[in-house]
PDB file of N, CA, C and O in Angstrom:
ATOM      1  N   MET A   1    -121.032  37.365  77.480  1.00  0.00           N
ATOM      2  CA  MET A   1    -122.362  36.792  77.567  1.00  0.00           C
ATOM      3  C   MET A   1    -122.973  36.727  76.163  1.00  0.00           C
ATOM      4  O   MET A   1    -123.006  37.723  75.440  1.00  0.00           O
ATOM      5  N   VAL A   2    -123.438  35.579  75.805  1.00  0.00           N
ATOM      6  CA  VAL A   2    -124.039  35.369  74.494  1.00  0.00           C
ATOM      7  C   VAL A   2    -125.528  35.673  74.575  1.00  0.00           C
ATOM      8  O   VAL A   2    -126.246  35.101  75.395  1.00  0.00           O
ATOM      9  N   THR A   3    -125.985  36.585  73.711  1.00  0.00           N
ATOM     10  CA  THR A   3    -127.416  36.893  73.674  1.00  0.00           C
ATOM     11  C   THR A   3    -128.111  35.924  72.735  1.00  0.00           C
ATOM     12  O   THR A   3    -127.562  35.544  71.701  1.00  0.00           O
ATOM     13  N   LYS A   4    -129.305  35.535  73.096  1.00  0.00           N
ATOM     14  CA  LYS A   4    -130.034  34.553  72.296  1.00  0.00           C
ATOM     15  C   LYS A   4    -130.772  35.186  71.128  1.00  0.00           C
ATOM     16  O   LYS A   4    -130.829  34.606  70.044  1.00  0.00           O
ATOM     17  N   ARG A   5    -131.340  36.371  71.337  1.00  0.00           N
ATOM     18  CA  ARG A   5    -132.112  37.017  70.284  1.00  0.00           C
ATOM     19  C   ARG A   5    -131.190  37.763  69.336  1.00  0.00           C
ATOM     20  O   ARG A   5    -130.337  38.542  69.761  1.00  0.00           O
ATOM     21  N   LYS A   6    -131.371  37.520  68.069  1.00  0.00           N
ATOM     22  CA  LYS A   6    -130.563  38.209  67.062  1.00  0.00           C
ATOM     23  C   LYS A   6    -130.988  39.677  67.018  1.00  0.00           C
ATOM     24  O   LYS A   6    -132.174  39.972  66.868  1.00  0.00           O
ATOM     25  N   PRO A   7    -130.030  40.601  67.148  1.00  0.00           N
ATOM     26  CA  PRO A   7    -130.378  42.028  67.064  1.00  0.00           C
ATOM     27  C   PRO A   7    -130.923  42.383  65.684  1.00  0.00           C
ATOM     28  O   PRO A   7    -130.597  41.736  64.689  1.00  0.00           O
ATOM     29  N   THR A   8    -131.738  43.399  65.641  1.00  0.00           N
ATOM     30  CA  THR A   8    -132.314  43.867  64.387  1.00  0.00           C
ATOM     31  C   THR A   8    -131.253  44.549  63.544  1.00  0.00           C
ATOM     32  O   THR A   8    -130.460  45.341  64.053  1.00  0.00           O
ATOM     33  N   HIS A   9    -131.240  44.245  62.269  1.00  0.00           N
ATOM     34  CA  HIS A   9    -130.328  44.907  61.335  1.00  0.00           C
ATOM     35  C   HIS A   9    -130.705  46.386  61.309  1.00  0.00           C
ATOM     36  O   HIS A   9    -131.892  46.709  61.276  1.00  0.00           O
ATOM     37  N   PRO A  10    -129.711  47.304  61.324  1.00  0.00           N
ATOM     38  CA  PRO A  10    -130.041  48.732  61.328  1.00  0.00           C
ATOM     39  C   PRO A  10    -130.861  49.169  60.112  1.00  0.00           C
ATOM     40  O   PRO A  10    -131.651  50.107  60.209  1.00  0.00           O
ATOM     41  N   GLY A  11    -130.687  48.510  58.984  1.00  0.00           N
ATOM     42  CA  GLY A  11    -131.477  48.847  57.800  1.00  0.00           C
ATOM     43  C   GLY A  11    -132.943  48.494  57.966  1.00  0.00           C
ATOM     44  O   GLY A  11    -133.823  49.248  57.550  1.00  0.00           O
ATOM     45  N   LEU A  12    -133.206  47.341  58.578  1.00  0.00           N
ATOM     46  CA  LEU A  12    -134.597  46.947  58.831  1.00  0.00           C
ATOM     47  C   LEU A  12    -135.245  47.901  59.829  1.00  0.00           C
ATOM     48  O   LEU A  12    -136.410  48.271  59.685  1.00  0.00           O
ATOM     49  N   PHE A  13    -134.474  48.291  60.840  1.00  0.00           N
ATOM     50  CA  PHE A  13    -134.962  49.265  61.812  1.00  0.00           C
ATOM     51  C   PHE A  13    -135.292  50.588  61.115  1.00  0.00           C
ATOM     52  O   PHE A  13    -136.344  51.178  61.361  1.00  0.00           O
ATOM     53  N   PHE A  14    -134.401  51.041  60.257  1.00  0.00           N
ATOM     54  CA  PHE A  14    -134.601  52.296  59.524  1.00  0.00           C
ATOM     55  C   PHE A  14    -135.862  52.224  58.667  1.00  0.00           C
ATOM     56  O   PHE A  14    -136.650  53.168  58.627  1.00  0.00           O
ATOM     57  N   LYS A  15    -136.044  51.098  57.986  1.00  0.00           N
ATOM     58  CA  LYS A  15    -137.220  50.944  57.119  1.00  0.00           C
ATOM     59  C   LYS A  15    -138.514  50.976  57.934  1.00  0.00           C
ATOM     60  O   LYS A  15    -139.443  51.718  57.613  1.00  0.00           O
ATOM     61  N   ARG A  16    -138.564  50.166  58.989  1.00  0.00           N
ATOM     62  CA  ARG A  16    -139.800  50.057  59.775  1.00  0.00           C
ATOM     63  C   ARG A  16    -140.111  51.323  60.572  1.00  0.00           C
ATOM     64  O   ARG A  16    -141.244  51.806  60.576  1.00  0.00           O
ATOM     65  N   ASN A  17    -139.094  51.846  61.240  1.00  0.00           N
ATOM     66  CA  ASN A  17    -139.323  52.920  62.198  1.00  0.00           C
ATOM     67  C   ASN A  17    -139.190  54.328  61.634  1.00  0.00           C
ATOM     68  O   ASN A  17    -139.666  55.287  62.241  1.00  0.00           O
ATOM     69  N   ILE A  18    -138.560  54.457  60.502  1.00  0.00           N
ATOM     70  CA  ILE A  18    -138.413  55.786  59.907  1.00  0.00           C
ATOM     71  C   ILE A  18    -139.233  55.881  58.616  1.00  0.00           C
ATOM     72  O   ILE A  18    -140.150  56.695  58.511  1.00  0.00           O
ATOM     73  N   LEU A  19    -138.896  55.053  57.656  1.00  0.00           N
ATOM     74  CA  LEU A  19    -139.545  55.166  56.350  1.00  0.00           C
ATOM     75  C   LEU A  19    -141.016  54.763  56.382  1.00  0.00           C
ATOM     76  O   LEU A  19    -141.878  55.540  55.970  1.00  0.00           O
ATOM     77  N   ASP A  20    -141.310  53.561  56.867  1.00  0.00           N
ATOM     78  CA  ASP A  20    -142.692  53.069  56.867  1.00  0.00           C
ATOM     79  C   ASP A  20    -143.613  53.942  57.712  1.00  0.00           C
ATOM     80  O   ASP A  20    -144.736  54.235  57.302  1.00  0.00           O
ATOM     81  N   GLU A  21    -143.147  54.358  58.888  1.00  0.00           N
ATOM     82  CA  GLU A  21    -144.000  55.158  59.772  1.00  0.00           C
ATOM     83  C   GLU A  21    -144.315  56.531  59.200  1.00  0.00           C
ATOM     84  O   GLU A  21    -145.320  57.144  59.559  1.00  0.00           O
ATOM     85  N   ARG A  22    -143.453  57.016  58.305  1.00  0.00           N
ATOM     86  CA  ARG A  22    -143.655  58.342  57.728  1.00  0.00           C
ATOM     87  C   ARG A  22    -144.077  58.275  56.252  1.00  0.00           C
ATOM     88  O   ARG A  22    -144.172  59.296  55.571  1.00  0.00           O
ATOM     89  N   ASN A  23    -144.324  57.064  55.784  1.00  0.00           N
ATOM     90  CA  ASN A  23    -144.706  56.841  54.381  1.00  0.00           C
ATOM     91  C   ASN A  23    -143.706  57.464  53.404  1.00  0.00           C
ATOM     92  O   ASN A  23    -144.089  58.120  52.436  1.00  0.00           O
ATOM     93  N   ILE A  24    -142.424  57.246  53.677  1.00  0.00           N
ATOM     94  CA  ILE A  24    -141.355  57.741  52.806  1.00  0.00           C
ATOM     95  C   ILE A  24    -140.898  56.580  51.936  1.00  0.00           C
ATOM     96  O   ILE A  24    -140.620  55.493  52.441  1.00  0.00           O
ATOM     97  N   SER A  25    -140.819  56.808  50.636  1.00  0.00           N
ATOM     98  CA  SER A  25    -140.398  55.752  49.720  1.00  0.00           C
ATOM     99  C   SER A  25    -138.881  55.573  49.758  1.00  0.00           C
ATOM    100  O   SER A  25    -138.142  56.476  50.151  1.00  0.00           O
ATOM    101  N   ILE A  26    -138.436  54.394  49.344  1.00  0.00           N
ATOM    102  CA  ILE A  26    -137.009  54.110  49.232  1.00  0.00           C
ATOM    103  C   ILE A  26    -136.374  55.111  48.265  1.00  0.00           C
ATOM    104  O   ILE A  26    -135.294  55.637  48.533  1.00  0.00           O
ATOM    105  N   THR A  27    -137.035  55.366  47.162  1.00  0.00           N
ATOM    106  CA  THR A  27    -136.514  56.283  46.145  1.00  0.00           C
ATOM    107  C   THR A  27    -136.321  57.689  46.714  1.00  0.00           C
ATOM    108  O   THR A  27    -135.277  58.308  46.509  1.00  0.00           O
ATOM    109  N   SER A  28    -137.314  58.181  47.418  1.00  0.00           N
ATOM    110  CA  SER A  28    -137.242  59.514  48.006  1.00  0.00           C
ATOM    111  C   SER A  28    -136.146  59.599  49.066  1.00  0.00           C
ATOM    112  O   SER A  28    -135.372  60.557  49.096  1.00  0.00           O
ATOM    113  N   ALA A  29    -136.087  58.595  49.931  1.00  0.00           N
ATOM    114  CA  ALA A  29    -135.073  58.589  50.988  1.00  0.00           C
ATOM    115  C   ALA A  29    -133.673  58.491  50.394  1.00  0.00           C
ATOM    116  O   ALA A  29    -132.753  59.162  50.862  1.00  0.00           O
ATOM    117  N   ALA A  30    -133.504  57.664  49.372  1.00  0.00           N
ATOM    118  CA  ALA A  30    -132.196  57.515  48.734  1.00  0.00           C
ATOM    119  C   ALA A  30    -131.727  58.842  48.158  1.00  0.00           C
ATOM    120  O   ALA A  30    -130.558  59.210  48.273  1.00  0.00           O
ATOM    121  N   LYS A  31    -132.649  59.541  47.544  1.00  0.00           N
ATOM    122  CA  LYS A  31    -132.311  60.849  46.969  1.00  0.00           C
ATOM    123  C   LYS A  31    -131.877  61.813  48.073  1.00  0.00           C
ATOM    124  O   LYS A  31    -130.882  62.520  47.921  1.00  0.00           O
ATOM    125  N   SER A  32    -132.609  61.844  49.168  1.00  0.00           N
ATOM    126  CA  SER A  32    -132.271  62.718  50.291  1.00  0.00           C
ATOM    127  C   SER A  32    -130.938  62.343  50.933  1.00  0.00           C
ATOM    128  O   SER A  32    -130.197  63.206  51.401  1.00  0.00           O
ATOM    129  N   LEU A  33    -130.645  61.041  50.948  1.00  0.00           N
ATOM    130  CA  LEU A  33    -129.392  60.554  51.538  1.00  0.00           C
ATOM    131  C   LEU A  33    -128.203  60.696  50.592  1.00  0.00           C
ATOM    132  O   LEU A  33    -127.054  60.567  51.013  1.00  0.00           O
ATOM    133  N   GLY A  34    -128.476  60.960  49.326  1.00  0.00           N
ATOM    134  CA  GLY A  34    -127.402  61.101  48.351  1.00  0.00           C
ATOM    135  C   GLY A  34    -126.781  59.784  47.930  1.00  0.00           C
ATOM    136  O   GLY A  34    -125.593  59.716  47.616  1.00  0.00           O
ATOM    137  N   ILE A  35    -127.606  58.724  47.925  1.00  0.00           N
ATOM    138  CA  ILE A  35    -127.141  57.400  47.508  1.00  0.00           C
ATOM    139  C   ILE A  35    -128.108  56.831  46.478  1.00  0.00           C
ATOM    140  O   ILE A  35    -129.189  57.378  46.258  1.00  0.00           O
ATOM    141  N   SER A  36    -127.713  55.739  45.856  1.00  0.00           N
ATOM    142  CA  SER A  36    -128.586  55.124  44.861  1.00  0.00           C
ATOM    143  C   SER A  36    -129.743  54.397  45.545  1.00  0.00           C
ATOM    144  O   SER A  36    -129.655  53.992  46.704  1.00  0.00           O
ATOM    145  N   ARG A  37    -130.818  54.249  44.793  1.00  0.00           N
ATOM    146  CA  ARG A  37    -131.963  53.499  45.293  1.00  0.00           C
ATOM    147  C   ARG A  37    -131.552  52.060  45.593  1.00  0.00           C
ATOM    148  O   ARG A  37    -131.991  51.476  46.584  1.00  0.00           O
ATOM    149  N   LYS A  38    -130.709  51.495  44.734  1.00  0.00           N
ATOM    150  CA  LYS A  38    -130.247  50.117  44.921  1.00  0.00           C
ATOM    151  C   LYS A  38    -129.477  49.974  46.231  1.00  0.00           C
ATOM    152  O   LYS A  38    -129.687  49.016  46.975  1.00  0.00           O
ATOM    153  N   ALA A  39    -128.591  50.921  46.512  1.00  0.00           N
ATOM    154  CA  ALA A  39    -127.797  50.855  47.746  1.00  0.00           C
ATOM    155  C   ALA A  39    -128.700  50.912  48.971  1.00  0.00           C
ATOM    156  O   ALA A  39    -128.501  50.157  49.922  1.00  0.00           O
ATOM    157  N   LEU A  40    -129.691  51.801  48.957  1.00  0.00           N
ATOM    158  CA  LEU A  40    -130.597  51.902  50.100  1.00  0.00           C
ATOM    159  C   LEU A  40    -131.483  50.667  50.199  1.00  0.00           C
ATOM    160  O   LEU A  40    -131.756  50.190  51.300  1.00  0.00           O
ATOM    161  N   SER A  41    -131.931  50.149  49.072  1.00  0.00           N
ATOM    162  CA  SER A  41    -132.751  48.942  49.079  1.00  0.00           C
ATOM    163  C   SER A  41    -131.993  47.765  49.696  1.00  0.00           C
ATOM    164  O   SER A  41    -132.556  47.015  50.493  1.00  0.00           O
ATOM    165  N   GLU A  42    -130.740  47.604  49.336  1.00  0.00           N
ATOM    166  CA  GLU A  42    -129.930  46.520  49.909  1.00  0.00           C
ATOM    167  C   GLU A  42    -129.762  46.705  51.414  1.00  0.00           C
ATOM    168  O   GLU A  42    -129.799  45.737  52.174  1.00  0.00           O
ATOM    169  N   PHE A  43    -129.580  47.943  51.837  1.00  0.00           N
ATOM    170  CA  PHE A  43    -129.422  48.235  53.263  1.00  0.00           C
ATOM    171  C   PHE A  43    -130.706  47.942  54.031  1.00  0.00           C
ATOM    172  O   PHE A  43    -130.667  47.235  55.038  1.00  0.00           O
ATOM    173  N   VAL A  44    -131.831  48.464  53.580  1.00  0.00           N
ATOM    174  CA  VAL A  44    -133.084  48.288  54.328  1.00  0.00           C
ATOM    175  C   VAL A  44    -133.607  46.858  54.278  1.00  0.00           C
ATOM    176  O   VAL A  44    -134.463  46.483  55.079  1.00  0.00           O
ATOM    177  N   ASN A  45    -133.103  46.063  53.348  1.00  0.00           N
ATOM    178  CA  ASN A  45    -133.492  44.656  53.283  1.00  0.00           C
ATOM    179  C   ASN A  45    -132.474  43.743  53.952  1.00  0.00           C
ATOM    180  O   ASN A  45    -132.542  42.520  53.824  1.00  0.00           O
ATOM    181  N   GLY A  46    -131.524  44.350  54.670  1.00  0.00           N
ATOM    182  CA  GLY A  46    -130.570  43.582  55.465  1.00  0.00           C
ATOM    183  C   GLY A  46    -129.473  42.909  54.671  1.00  0.00           C
ATOM    184  O   GLY A  46    -128.793  42.028  55.199  1.00  0.00           O
ATOM    185  N   ARG A  47    -129.275  43.294  53.416  1.00  0.00           N
ATOM    186  CA  ARG A  47    -128.240  42.668  52.589  1.00  0.00           C
ATOM    187  C   ARG A  47    -126.930  43.450  52.586  1.00  0.00           C
ATOM    188  O   ARG A  47    -125.912  42.946  52.113  1.00  0.00           O
ATOM    189  N   ALA A  48    -126.946  44.673  53.106  1.00  0.00           N
ATOM    190  CA  ALA A  48    -125.737  45.490  53.194  1.00  0.00           C
ATOM    191  C   ALA A  48    -125.605  45.995  54.620  1.00  0.00           C
ATOM    192  O   ALA A  48    -126.591  46.387  55.245  1.00  0.00           O
ATOM    193  N   MET A  49    -124.382  45.982  55.128  1.00  0.00           N
ATOM    194  CA  MET A  49    -124.148  46.446  56.493  1.00  0.00           C
ATOM    195  C   MET A  49    -124.187  47.970  56.567  1.00  0.00           C
ATOM    196  O   MET A  49    -124.161  48.652  55.542  1.00  0.00           O
ATOM    197  N   CYS A  50    -124.248  48.486  57.762  1.00  0.00           N
ATOM    198  CA  CYS A  50    -124.244  49.931  57.980  1.00  0.00           C
ATOM    199  C   CYS A  50    -122.791  50.390  58.069  1.00  0.00           C
ATOM    200  O   CYS A  50    -122.146  50.250  59.108  1.00  0.00           O
ATOM    201  N   SER A  51    -122.295  50.933  56.981  1.00  0.00           N
ATOM    202  CA  SER A  51    -120.925  51.445  56.951  1.00  0.00           C
ATOM    203  C   SER A  51    -120.859  52.744  57.751  1.00  0.00           C
ATOM    204  O   SER A  51    -121.885  53.300  58.141  1.00  0.00           O
ATOM    205  N   HIS A  52    -119.651  53.211  57.987  1.00  0.00           N
ATOM    206  CA  HIS A  52    -119.495  54.484  58.694  1.00  0.00           C
ATOM    207  C   HIS A  52    -120.117  55.623  57.894  1.00  0.00           C
ATOM    208  O   HIS A  52    -120.742  56.520  58.458  1.00  0.00           O
ATOM    209  N   ALA A  53    -119.941  55.577  56.584  1.00  0.00           N
ATOM    210  CA  ALA A  53    -120.530  56.618  55.726  1.00  0.00           C
ATOM    211  C   ALA A  53    -122.053  56.575  55.790  1.00  0.00           C
ATOM    212  O   ALA A  53    -122.704  57.618  55.858  1.00  0.00           O
ATOM    213  N   MET A  54    -122.618  55.375  55.769  1.00  0.00           N
ATOM    214  CA  MET A  54    -124.074  55.250  55.861  1.00  0.00           C
ATOM    215  C   MET A  54    -124.554  55.739  57.223  1.00  0.00           C
ATOM    216  O   MET A  54    -125.570  56.428  57.311  1.00  0.00           O
ATOM    217  N   ALA A  55    -123.833  55.389  58.283  1.00  0.00           N
ATOM    218  CA  ALA A  55    -124.207  55.847  59.622  1.00  0.00           C
ATOM    219  C   ALA A  55    -124.218  57.370  59.688  1.00  0.00           C
ATOM    220  O   ALA A  55    -125.104  57.966  60.300  1.00  0.00           O
ATOM    221  N   ARG A  56    -123.238  57.989  59.058  1.00  0.00           N
ATOM    222  CA  ARG A  56    -123.186  59.460  59.048  1.00  0.00           C
ATOM    223  C   ARG A  56    -124.375  60.032  58.287  1.00  0.00           C
ATOM    224  O   ARG A  56    -125.001  60.993  58.735  1.00  0.00           O
ATOM    225  N   ARG A  57    -124.685  59.443  57.140  1.00  0.00           N
ATOM    226  CA  ARG A  57    -125.833  59.909  56.347  1.00  0.00           C
ATOM    227  C   ARG A  57    -127.134  59.758  57.133  1.00  0.00           C
ATOM    228  O   ARG A  57    -127.956  60.673  57.167  1.00  0.00           O
ATOM    229  N   LEU A  58    -127.313  58.598  57.763  1.00  0.00           N
ATOM    230  CA  LEU A  58    -128.528  58.342  58.534  1.00  0.00           C
ATOM    231  C   LEU A  58    -128.647  59.289  59.719  1.00  0.00           C
ATOM    232  O   LEU A  58    -129.742  59.744  60.050  1.00  0.00           O
ATOM    233  N   SER A  59    -127.523  59.585  60.356  1.00  0.00           N
ATOM    234  CA  SER A  59    -127.565  60.491  61.499  1.00  0.00           C
ATOM    235  C   SER A  59    -127.989  61.893  61.072  1.00  0.00           C
ATOM    236  O   SER A  59    -128.757  62.554  61.771  1.00  0.00           O
ATOM    237  N   GLU A  60    -127.490  62.339  59.930  1.00  0.00           N
ATOM    238  CA  GLU A  60    -127.869  63.656  59.414  1.00  0.00           C
ATOM    239  C   GLU A  60    -129.347  63.663  59.006  1.00  0.00           C
ATOM    240  O   GLU A  60    -130.066  64.626  59.270  1.00  0.00           O
ATOM    241  N   TYR A  61    -129.782  62.601  58.373  1.00  0.00           N
ATOM    242  CA  TYR A  61    -131.156  62.494  57.862  1.00  0.00           C
ATOM    243  C   TYR A  61    -132.181  62.437  58.992  1.00  0.00           C
ATOM    244  O   TYR A  61    -133.249  63.043  58.905  1.00  0.00           O
ATOM    245  N   THR A  62    -131.843  61.698  60.059  1.00  0.00           N
ATOM    246  CA  THR A  62    -132.808  61.457  61.137  1.00  0.00           C
ATOM    247  C   THR A  62    -132.605  62.358  62.355  1.00  0.00           C
ATOM    248  O   THR A  62    -133.456  62.400  63.243  1.00  0.00           O
ATOM    249  N   GLY A  63    -131.487  63.074  62.400  1.00  0.00           N
ATOM    250  CA  GLY A  63    -131.213  63.906  63.567  1.00  0.00           C
ATOM    251  C   GLY A  63    -130.759  63.103  64.769  1.00  0.00           C
ATOM    252  O   GLY A  63    -130.891  63.553  65.907  1.00  0.00           O
ATOM    253  N   THR A  64    -130.231  61.928  64.526  1.00  0.00           N
ATOM    254  CA  THR A  64    -129.710  61.075  65.600  1.00  0.00           C
ATOM    255  C   THR A  64    -128.184  61.129  65.567  1.00  0.00           C
ATOM    256  O   THR A  64    -127.600  61.768  64.692  1.00  0.00           O
ATOM    257  N   GLY A  65    -127.555  60.469  66.503  1.00  0.00           N
ATOM    258  CA  GLY A  65    -126.099  60.404  66.519  1.00  0.00           C
ATOM    259  C   GLY A  65    -125.591  59.290  65.632  1.00  0.00           C
ATOM    260  O   GLY A  65    -126.276  58.290  65.416  1.00  0.00           O
ATOM    261  N   VAL A  66    -124.393  59.466  65.122  1.00  0.00           N
ATOM    262  CA  VAL A  66    -123.743  58.429  64.319  1.00  0.00           C
ATOM    263  C   VAL A  66    -123.628  57.138  65.137  1.00  0.00           C
ATOM    264  O   VAL A  66    -123.793  56.040  64.605  1.00  0.00           O
ATOM    265  N   SER A  67    -123.346  57.284  66.424  1.00  0.00           N
ATOM    266  CA  SER A  67    -123.134  56.100  67.270  1.00  0.00           C
ATOM    267  C   SER A  67    -124.362  55.198  67.346  1.00  0.00           C
ATOM    268  O   SER A  67    -124.226  53.990  67.539  1.00  0.00           O
ATOM    269  N   VAL A  68    -125.546  55.760  67.199  1.00  0.00           N
ATOM    270  CA  VAL A  68    -126.771  54.945  67.223  1.00  0.00           C
ATOM    271  C   VAL A  68    -126.690  53.865  66.146  1.00  0.00           C
ATOM    272  O   VAL A  68    -126.956  52.693  66.411  1.00  0.00           O
ATOM    273  N   TRP A  69    -126.327  54.264  64.950  1.00  0.00           N
ATOM    274  CA  TRP A  69    -126.290  53.359  63.802  1.00  0.00           C
ATOM    275  C   TRP A  69    -125.083  52.428  63.860  1.00  0.00           C
ATOM    276  O   TRP A  69    -125.183  51.249  63.522  1.00  0.00           O
ATOM    277  N   ILE A  70    -123.937  52.970  64.293  1.00  0.00           N
ATOM    278  CA  ILE A  70    -122.723  52.159  64.426  1.00  0.00           C
ATOM    279  C   ILE A  70    -122.943  51.067  65.479  1.00  0.00           C
ATOM    280  O   ILE A  70    -122.548  49.918  65.278  1.00  0.00           O
ATOM    281  N   MET A  71    -123.570  51.426  66.595  1.00  0.00           N
ATOM    282  CA  MET A  71    -123.796  50.449  67.666  1.00  0.00           C
ATOM    283  C   MET A  71    -124.805  49.382  67.265  1.00  0.00           C
ATOM    284  O   MET A  71    -124.662  48.219  67.644  1.00  0.00           O
ATOM    285  N   MET A  72    -125.818  49.768  66.506  1.00  0.00           N
ATOM    286  CA  MET A  72    -126.768  48.759  66.031  1.00  0.00           C
ATOM    287  C   MET A  72    -126.044  47.727  65.165  1.00  0.00           C
ATOM    288  O   MET A  72    -126.278  46.526  65.295  1.00  0.00           O
ATOM    289  N   GLN A  73    -125.165  48.203  64.280  1.00  0.00           N
ATOM    290  CA  GLN A  73    -124.404  47.287  63.434  1.00  0.00           C
ATOM    291  C   GLN A  73    -123.437  46.465  64.273  1.00  0.00           C
ATOM    292  O   GLN A  73    -123.287  45.265  64.044  1.00  0.00           O
ATOM    293  N   ALA A  74    -122.777  47.098  65.247  1.00  0.00           N
ATOM    294  CA  ALA A  74    -121.825  46.384  66.113  1.00  0.00           C
ATOM    295  C   ALA A  74    -122.524  45.288  66.917  1.00  0.00           C
ATOM    296  O   ALA A  74    -121.983  44.195  67.081  1.00  0.00           O
ATOM    297  N   ASN A  75    -123.714  45.579  67.414  1.00  0.00           N
ATOM    298  CA  ASN A  75    -124.470  44.570  68.166  1.00  0.00           C
ATOM    299  C   ASN A  75    -124.814  43.375  67.286  1.00  0.00           C
ATOM    300  O   ASN A  75    -124.728  42.228  67.726  1.00  0.00           O
ATOM    301  N   LEU A  76    -125.198  43.643  66.057  1.00  0.00           N
ATOM    302  CA  LEU A  76    -125.514  42.561  65.122  1.00  0.00           C
ATOM    303  C   LEU A  76    -124.257  41.760  64.782  1.00  0.00           C
ATOM    304  O   LEU A  76    -124.286  40.530  64.771  1.00  0.00           O
ATOM    305  N   ASP A  77    -123.160  42.458  64.507  1.00  0.00           N
ATOM    306  CA  ASP A  77    -121.900  41.786  64.187  1.00  0.00           C
ATOM    307  C   ASP A  77    -121.424  40.918  65.351  1.00  0.00           C
ATOM    308  O   ASP A  77    -120.948  39.801  65.151  1.00  0.00           O
ATOM    309  N   THR A  78    -121.559  41.447  66.576  1.00  0.00           N
ATOM    310  CA  THR A  78    -121.152  40.702  67.767  1.00  0.00           C
ATOM    311  C   THR A  78    -121.990  39.440  67.916  1.00  0.00           C
ATOM    312  O   THR A  78    -121.455  38.366  68.190  1.00  0.00           O
ATOM    313  N   TRP A  79    -123.296  39.565  67.738  1.00  0.00           N
ATOM    314  CA  TRP A  79    -124.177  38.403  67.841  1.00  0.00           C
ATOM    315  C   TRP A  79    -123.774  37.338  66.816  1.00  0.00           C
ATOM    316  O   TRP A  79    -123.702  36.152  67.137  1.00  0.00           O
ATOM    317  N   LYS A  80    -123.513  37.777  65.579  1.00  0.00           N
ATOM    318  CA  LYS A  80    -123.119  36.827  64.532  1.00  0.00           C
ATOM    319  C   LYS A  80    -121.829  36.110  64.906  1.00  0.00           C
ATOM    320  O   LYS A  80    -121.724  34.895  64.742  1.00  0.00           O
ATOM    321  N   ALA A  81    -120.842  36.859  65.410  1.00  0.00           N
ATOM    322  CA  ALA A  81    -119.559  36.254  65.797  1.00  0.00           C
ATOM    323  C   ALA A  81    -119.741  35.266  66.949  1.00  0.00           C
ATOM    324  O   ALA A  81    -119.137  34.193  66.947  1.00  0.00           O
ATOM    325  N   GLU A  82    -120.560  35.619  67.920  1.00  0.00           N
ATOM    326  CA  GLU A  82    -120.795  34.741  69.065  1.00  0.00           C
ATOM    327  C   GLU A  82    -121.553  33.472  68.685  1.00  0.00           C
ATOM    328  O   GLU A  82    -121.500  32.478  69.410  1.00  0.00           O
ATOM    329  N   ASN A  83    -122.234  33.497  67.588  1.00  0.00           N
ATOM    330  CA  ASN A  83    -123.052  32.350  67.189  1.00  0.00           C
ATOM    331  C   ASN A  83    -122.469  31.551  66.029  1.00  0.00           C
ATOM    332  O   ASN A  83    -123.152  30.714  65.438  1.00  0.00           O
ATOM    333  N   ILE A  84    -121.211  31.810  65.707  1.00  0.00           N
ATOM    334  CA  ILE A  84    -120.533  31.000  64.692  1.00  0.00           C
ATOM    335  C   ILE A  84    -120.307  29.600  65.261  1.00  0.00           C
ATOM    336  O   ILE A  84    -119.858  29.452  66.398  1.00  0.00           O
ATOM    337  N   VAL A  85    -120.613  28.601  64.488  1.00  0.00           N
ATOM    338  CA  VAL A  85    -120.336  27.229  64.893  1.00  0.00           C
ATOM    339  C   VAL A  85    -118.896  26.927  64.490  1.00  0.00           C
ATOM    340  O   VAL A  85    -118.560  26.904  63.306  1.00  0.00           O
ATOM    341  N   MET A  86    -118.059  26.699  65.485  1.00  0.00           N
ATOM    342  CA  MET A  86    -116.641  26.435  65.241  1.00  0.00           C
ATOM    343  C   MET A  86    -116.466  24.983  64.789  1.00  0.00           C
ATOM    344  O   MET A  86    -116.981  24.058  65.417  1.00  0.00           O
ATOM    345  N   GLU A  87    -115.746  24.804  63.711  1.00  0.00           N
ATOM    346  CA  GLU A  87    -115.511  23.458  63.161  1.00  0.00           C
ATOM    347  C   GLU A  87    -114.454  22.699  63.957  1.00  0.00           C
ATOM    348  O   GLU A  87    -114.466  21.469  63.996  1.00  0.00           O
ATOM    349  N   THR A  88    -113.551  23.426  64.584  1.00  0.00           N
ATOM    350  CA  THR A  88    -112.497  22.777  65.373  1.00  0.00           C
ATOM    351  C   THR A  88    -112.551  23.266  66.817  1.00  0.00           C
ATOM    352  O   THR A  88    -113.041  24.358  67.102  1.00  0.00           O
ATOM    353  N   LYS A  89    -112.042  22.438  67.714  1.00  0.00           N
ATOM    354  CA  LYS A  89    -112.024  22.804  69.140  1.00  0.00           C
ATOM    355  C   LYS A  89    -110.878  23.794  69.368  1.00  0.00           C
ATOM    356  O   LYS A  89    -109.763  23.603  68.884  1.00  0.00           O
ATOM    357  N   ILE A  90    -111.180  24.838  70.106  1.00  0.00           N
ATOM    358  CA  ILE A  90    -110.197  25.858  70.451  1.00  0.00           C
ATOM    359  C   ILE A  90    -109.768  25.631  71.890  1.00  0.00           C
ATOM    360  O   ILE A  90    -110.611  25.470  72.773  1.00  0.00           O
ATOM    361  N   THR A  91    -108.468  25.616  72.132  1.00  0.00           N
ATOM    362  CA  THR A  91    -107.932  25.464  73.480  1.00  0.00           C
ATOM    363  C   THR A  91    -107.632  26.855  74.021  1.00  0.00           C
ATOM    364  O   THR A  91    -106.938  27.643  73.379  1.00  0.00           O
ATOM    365  N   MET A  92    -108.149  27.147  75.184  1.00  0.00           N
ATOM    366  CA  MET A  92    -107.977  28.470  75.773  1.00  0.00           C
ATOM    367  C   MET A  92    -106.525  28.699  76.177  1.00  0.00           C
ATOM    368  O   MET A  92    -105.865  27.795  76.690  1.00  0.00           O
ATOM    369  N   LEU A  93    -106.035  29.907  75.945  1.00  0.00           N
ATOM    370  CA  LEU A  93    -104.686  30.318  76.294  1.00  0.00           C
ATOM    371  C   LEU A  93    -104.522  30.261  77.805  1.00  0.00           C
ATOM    372  O   LEU A  93    -105.355  30.794  78.538  1.00  0.00           O
ATOM    373  N   GLN A  94    -103.475  29.633  78.271  1.00  0.00           N
ATOM    374  CA  GLN A  94    -103.201  29.509  79.697  1.00  0.00           C
ATOM    375  C   GLN A  94    -102.194  30.573  80.136  1.00  0.00           C
ATOM    376  O   GLN A  94    -101.261  30.899  79.403  1.00  0.00           O
ATOM    377  N   ALA A  95    -102.395  31.106  81.333  1.00  0.00           N
ATOM    378  CA  ALA A  95    -101.509  32.166  81.860  1.00  0.00           C
ATOM    379  C   ALA A  95    -100.139  31.637  82.216  1.00  0.00           C
ATOM    380  O   ALA A  95     -99.283  32.397  82.669  1.00  0.00           O
TER     381      ALA A  95
END
């Protein structure tokens, strides 16, 4: 089933629901996460995906499960794949 609404990028979710709500700066959060400010900035602005390492860091930082972050990224990746415009017609495999 193809979903119409694009899922929220996990970085945007992290920025809005964790950092912004608690008035935590990107610089401060990056330091706590043990990553560069640039890496966190790219993530929270939706330019970098949520890697397994990032998911682990976020889970430790927020007290959530790793799967929360992995699934958010998987949902976004799935939506993107389902919404690719195919340039050629694909013939379905017959049994």
